[in-house]
N, C-alpha and C positions, 0 to 999 in steps of 0.2 A: 521467596517464591518469585520466579521470574514470570513475566506475561508476554504475550504476543499480541500485537496490533495487526490485524489482518485487514488489508484494504483491497477489496475484490471488485474488479471491473467486469460486469456481465458481458458475455459474448453477444453483442448486439449487431445484427446484420446492418451494414451500411454506416456503422459508426466510425467516427474519426478517432485514430489513435497514433500518435507520433512516438514510435518506440525509441527513436534516437534521443529526442528531447527528454522523454521519461527517464531513460537510463542514464542520461547525462545530467542536464540542468536540474531536473526535479529531484533526482536522487542526491545530487550535490547540495541542493537546498535542504533536504531533510537531514542530511548529515551535518551540515553547518549549524542547523538549529537544535539538533537533538543529541549530538555526540557527547556534549558536556552535561546532558540532563538525564543521564541514566540509560541512554540507549546502548544496548550490548552488541546488536548486530542488525543489519538490514539486507534483505535480498528480494529479488523479484523472480517470480516463476511464470512461465507462459503456458497456458492451457493448450494441450495438444489433442486430447481424445478422451473418450470414456470407454468403459468396458464394452459397450455396444457400438460397433463400427458405424452404425447408422445414425448415432446421436453425437452431435458436436459437444466439445467441452463447454460446460456452463459459464466459465469465466475465461475471458481473453488473457487477462494478466492478474496476478495477485502479488501484493507486496506484503512481506512478512517481516515485521519490525519487532525485535525482542528488546524488552526493557528490564532493568533489574528489579522493579517492583510496580504494582499498580499505582501506588502513590506517585512514583517518578513519572509514569506515563501520563497520568492525569494532570500533573503540574506542567509537563511539557506541552500537552494539548491546550491547557488553559492559556499558556503564554504564546503559543505559536500556531495553533490550528488554523486561525483565520488566514494567516500569510501562506501557510502550506496549501490549504484547501483553495485559496485564491489563485494558485498557480495551476490547478487542474485544467481550467479551460485552455491553457497554453499547449496541452497535449491531447485532450480528448473532449468529446461531448457526451461521454458516458457518466452517469451519476454512479459514483462507487458505493459499494455496500461495505460497512465497516463492522468489525467484531473485535472484541477484546477477550482473549482467552488465557487461562492459566496453564502454564507448562508443567506437565506432570513428570 
């Protein structure tokens, strides 16, 4: 059973978000720490809209990181979460929302 770690950054008016740093240095950090710990893939998606054209996308950016198992993800987080989360202030002042999901 593979799982996905979703790291979602709420679309907060006036918030700072350095997309170049996020897609470059931060994703490089994630890859260097997790590629040998069961990470299968990682991608970022940028919120554009909702079905209602008068409502903005609830999330500015979401990272979707797939792991080979829940155990592999938990082990990677236990070892490296502090370092990876410590890098967040380098690109945003938004507190991310995090969810772990089973891939069906």
